[in-house]
C-alpha angles and dihedrals in degrees: 000000000000123000110266124219124209108216119190126197143143118250118185100322096329128101106218135188117197123195108212145154090230124097125244094261091058092044092049088057091048089050092049093050093045092051091046093051091044091052091050091053090046090054091049092047108029094168096052118107122239094256092054091048091050091050091049090048091053092047092048090050092050090048091055091046093051092048090052091048091051091049090048091051090051090050091049090052091049091049091050090049092050092047091052091048092048092048089051091051091049092050091048091050092048091051090050091051092052090064090055092064096067 
């Protein structure tokens, strides 16, 4: 099992401790981005409470993740299609070269 890191930080008005496989440098960047996105939501919705903002932040994050996963899946399908096409071209070329040997 990988070494786990306990990363502590304050988010909104909550003191949090995350147990993660990532190092502190990575987690500091996650913390920075989370606070930046939270602040942007807070500016757009100044009357929203911290719980609502946190839920919206989570939903926005999941939305971005899902979109990236869908794009990744499309790229994987395109790559598989191109591999199949390339293999077909290689096989066709090899068959054509066999006739040259006679």
